[in-house]
N, C-alpha and C positions, 0 to 999 in steps of 0.2 A: 504494500500500500504506500503510495507516494504521500508526501507531506500535504499536497493540495487535496488529495482524496481524503486524508484523515481529517483535515479541517472541515471539509464539506460534510463528512459523516458526523463529526462532533456537533456541528451546527444543527444538523437534522435531529440528533438525539436530545437537543436542548429544548424540545417542545413536548409538553405533556401528551397531547393528542397523538403525536407520532410515536411516542414511546408506548402508548396504549395499543396502537395499531401493531407495532412490532411484537408486543406481548401476546396479542391475539393470534398473530401469524406464527408465533413460536409453538402454539398448540395445534393449529391446523391451517391449511391453505384456505383462503376465503376470497369472495368476490366483493365488489364495492358495496352493494346493497346490504349484504350480510354484515359487513364491518360497520356500516352506518347504523343498522338496527342494534347491533351489539353495543356500540359505544355511545349511542344517543346523539349522533351527529348527522348532518345532511350528507347525501351522496356526493354532492359537489365538494364539500369540505374534505371528505375522505379521498376523493379523486385528487384534489390539490395536494394533500399530504402524501399520497402514494406516489405522485409525480416527483416530489422532492426526495422521498426515500429511494425511489428507483434511480434518480440521477446520482444519488450518493452511493448506489450499489448495494443498499441494504435489503432491497426486495427485488424479486424478479417476477415477471408476468408470463403466463401461458394461456392459451385458449383451450377451454373445455366445454364442448357443445356450444351453448349460446352465451356462456359467461367468460369473461376475462378473469382468470384466477391469479391471485397474488400469493407468493410464498416468500418466506424469510430466507435470505441468502446467508446461511449459517457460516460459510467460509470466511466472510468478511469480519465476523465477530470472534473468530478464533485467533485473530491477530492480537497479540498483547500490546498494551500501551508501551511497554518497554521496547518492543521491536520497532514501534513507530519512532520513539525517541532516539533510538540508536542509529536510525537511518540518517545518512548525510543530508543536511538541510539544503534547500534550494538557495539559501542565503550564506552557505558555508564560505564561499570565496569572499563575499563582502565582509563577513565577520572576521576572516583571517586578515584582510586588508586593514580593517579597523584596529585589530589587535596589534598588527605590525606598526601602524601609525602611532598608537598609544605608547607602545614600547619605545619607539624612536623619540617621542616627546619627553618621556621620562629620562632617557639617556641624555638628551640635549639639556634638560633642566638640571641634572645632577653632575654631569661631567663637563669640564672645561679644559681643553688642550690635553685630553687623556687623563686628567687628574679628577678624582672625586671631590666635589666641593663640600658635600656633607652627606652623612648617612641618612637616607630617608626614614621617617618615623612610621610611615604606612608600610605594612608588611608586603603588600603586592609590589610596591615600587622598590622596596629594598631587595626583593627577590630578583627583579630585573637587573638592578645594579650588581648584585652578587653574581648573577649569570655572566655579565660582561667581564667581571674580574676573573671568574672561573675560566674564561677562554684563554687566559695567560698560562694555564696549566695544561700539560700534555696528558693524554690518557696513557695507560700502561707504563707509567713512570712513578717511582716512589720518591718523595721529597722529604728532606729533613725539615725540622721545625724552622731552622734558620733560613733555609731556601724559601719556605712558604712565606715567612715574614718579609724577606727581601722582595719577593714578587708582589705581595700585597702592598708593601710600603711604596712601590712605584705608583700606586693609585691613591693611597691615603695614609696618613701618619698613624691612625689608630688601627694598626694591623691585628692587634689582639682581639678586638671586638669583631672585626670583619672575619678573621679566621674562625672564631667561635660560631658566628652566624652562618658561615659557609658550611660548617660541619652540621649545625642544627637543621639547615635547609637541605642537607644531604647532597651538596655539591662537591664537598671534600669528605673523604673518609680518613679515619685516624685509628692507628693502633700504636699506642705508646708514643714514641717520638717520630713515627713514620706517617706520612700523609700521601694521599693520592686523589686524583680527580675521579669522581664517581660517574659512570655512564648512566644514562636514564634507565631506570628499572633495576640497576645493580646497587642494592642497599646492603651488601655484605660488609661486615666490619673486620 
C-alpha cells in the first residue's frame, strides 16, 4: 500500500457511517438497499459512501443477478500500520534535503575556520558537531588518550568534555586508555 493509498483509506475510515458499512460487509456481502435498510440511511447516502470506500480499495463490487453486491476487501486490512510507516515516504528526498540543510546551518553556526566556537547546549546540535569532529578519526585504528586529545584540541580547547561526549554518543569507543572510532551499528566496547 502506497502512502497516498493509506491516506485515502484512513480518511475513509474516519467516518462513522463508512465504518458501519465496513462492519456490515465484514459479516456478509450486501447490496445498497440492504445496507440502507440495515443502517437506517438512504440508498443515495450508502451509494456515496460505497463510492468513497471503493476508491480507497476497501470494498469491491460484483454483479449478482439484478443486484450490484459489495464485499469487504479483506486484503487491504491485513496490512499493518507499521508496514505503512516503514515504507519510504513520497517526501523522503525532500526530508533528506531539509535534514542536510539543517545540518549545514548548525555546522556554519558553531564552526569558524575549522574551529568550534562553542559546544552546543541542545543535544541534537551537539550530536552534529561531534559527528564533524569524529570525521578526524580513522576507522580501524586505535588511538591513545593523548592522540585523541590532540585531535580534539584542533577543534576546541575543552577536549575532555568533547571526548567524554563522543564516547557517550557512541562515536568513540574506549577500553582503558585505548580509543577508536565506532562504525554505525558497532557498539562493542
